[in-house]
C-alpha positions in Angstrom: -7.2 15.8 9.1 -5.9 16.4 5.4 -3.0 17.6 3.6 -3.9 21.4 4.4 -4.4 20.7 7.7 -0.8 19.2 7.9 0.5 22.3 6.4 -1.0 24.6 8.5 0.8 22.6 11.3 4.0 23.0 9.2 3.2 26.7 9.1 2.5 26.9 13.0 6.8 25.4 13.4 7.5 27.9 10.9 6.5 30.7 13.2 9.0 29.4 15.6 11.7 30.2 13.2 10.2 33.7 12.6 10.2 34.5 16.4 13.8 33.2 16.9 14.9 35.7 13.6 15.1 32.5 11.3 13.9 32.4 8.0 10.3 31.2 8.8 10.1 27.7 7.3 8.3 24.7 9.0 8.2 21.0 8.6 5.9 18.3 10.2 6.5 14.5 9.6 3.3 12.3 9.8 2.7 8.6 9.7 -0.3 6.7 9.6 -2.4 10.3 10.0 -0.4 10.9 13.2 2.3 14.3 13.5 5.6 12.5 14.6 8.2 15.1 14.5 8.5 18.9 13.6 11.1 21.0 12.8 11.9 24.6 11.8 15.1 26.6 10.4 17.4 27.0 12.8 20.8 27.3 11.0 21.4 30.8 12.5 20.9 30.1 16.3 22.4 26.6 15.9 25.6 27.9 13.8 24.5 25.2 11.4 24.4 25.4 7.5 21.9 21.8 7.7 19.7 23.0 10.2 16.8 23.4 7.9 13.4 22.6 9.0 13.3 19.4 7.3 16.8 18.1 8.7 15.6 18.7 12.2 12.1 17.3 11.5 13.7 14.1 9.8 16.2 13.8 12.8 13.2 14.3 15.4 10.9 11.4 13.8 14.3 9.2 13.2 14.9 9.5 16.8 11.1 8.8 17.6 10.9 6.0 15.4 14.4 4.4 16.7 15.3 4.1 13.0 17.0 6.3 10.5 14.4 5.2 8.1 11.5 6.7 8.0 9.0 4.5 5.2 5.4 5.1 4.8 6.0 9.1 6.3 4.8 12.2 4.5 6.9 15.2 5.1 5.3 18.5 5.0 7.2 21.2 4.8 6.1 25.5 4.1 8.9 25.8 1.1 10.1 23.5 -1.8 12.9 21.4 -0.6 16.8 22.5 -1.6 18.9 19.8 -2.7 20.3 19.2 0.7 16.7 18.3 2.3 15.6 16.2 -0.8 18.8 14.0 -0.5 18.2 13.6 3.1 14.4 12.6 2.7 15.7 10.2 0.2 18.5 8.3 2.4 15.4 8.6 5.1 13.1 6.4 2.7 10.2 9.2 2.9 7.2 8.0 0.6 5.8 11.4 0.1 7.0 15.2 0.2 4.3 17.8 0.2 5.6 21.2 -0.3 3.8 24.9 -0.1 5.8 27.6 -1.6 7.8 27.0 -4.8 11.1 27.9 -4.6 12.6 29.3 -7.9 16.3 29.5 -6.4 17.1 26.3 -4.6 14.0 24.2 -5.4 14.9 20.7 -5.8 11.5 19.5 -6.5 10.7 20.9 -9.8 11.8 24.9 -9.8 15.4 24.4 -10.2 15.7 20.6 -10.2 14.0 17.6 -9.8 15.9 15.0 -7.5 12.9 12.8 -7.0 12.2 12.3 -10.9 15.7 11.4 -11.3 15.8 8.0 -12.6 19.5 6.9 -11.7 18.9 7.7 -8.1 17.7 4.9 -5.8 14.6 6.2 -4.0 11.7 8.2 -5.5 9.1 9.8 -3.2 5.5 11.1 -4.2 6.0 14.8 -4.1 3.0 17.2 -4.0 3.5 21.1 -4.4 1.2 24.2 -3.8 -0.6 23.0 -1.0 -1.3 26.0 0.9 1.3 27.8 -1.3 -0.2 31.3 -1.5 -0.4 31.3 2.3 3.3 29.9 3.0 4.9 32.0 0.0 3.3 35.3 2.0 4.5 33.9 5.2 8.1 34.4 3.5 7.6 37.6 2.0 6.6 39.2 4.6 9.6 38.2 6.9 11.8 39.4 4.1 10.0 42.6 3.5 10.5 43.5 6.9 14.3 42.6 7.0 14.9 45.0 4.0 12.4 47.6 5.9 14.8 46.8 9.3 18.3 47.3 7.1 16.8 50.6 5.5 16.3 52.0 9.0 19.7 51.0 10.2 21.5 52.8 7.4 19.5 56.0 8.0 
């Protein structure tokens, strides 16, 4: 499997978030070519502002590996990680981060800030962005357009 294949799996996880009424962001963690964990956004349903797709995947991977450190792992996520998620990835020692759509409002892999390029921090992952970026972006745009339409119809 390649980056696009794994990103499609992250998009499937994002579909689980969408089905639950959450912002459709999904993530998978891969080690040695095998998916070891997946996660999707659930902050609303879990009443937990930290339950982003990446955090959910990191928690599941750490449990599967029996270690909070995940060296040699790649995290695939449909939306550029925020600062919280990037920080968690650093603490987990994720080797590589691959994201789909850029996030011009909260992206911490280059769109707003680039935490992985910050030399004063102690861990630096390789970052690749834009993998199936248009498809990931379309999924998010469609979700928010649908939400706006529902809000308009609720007002009338």
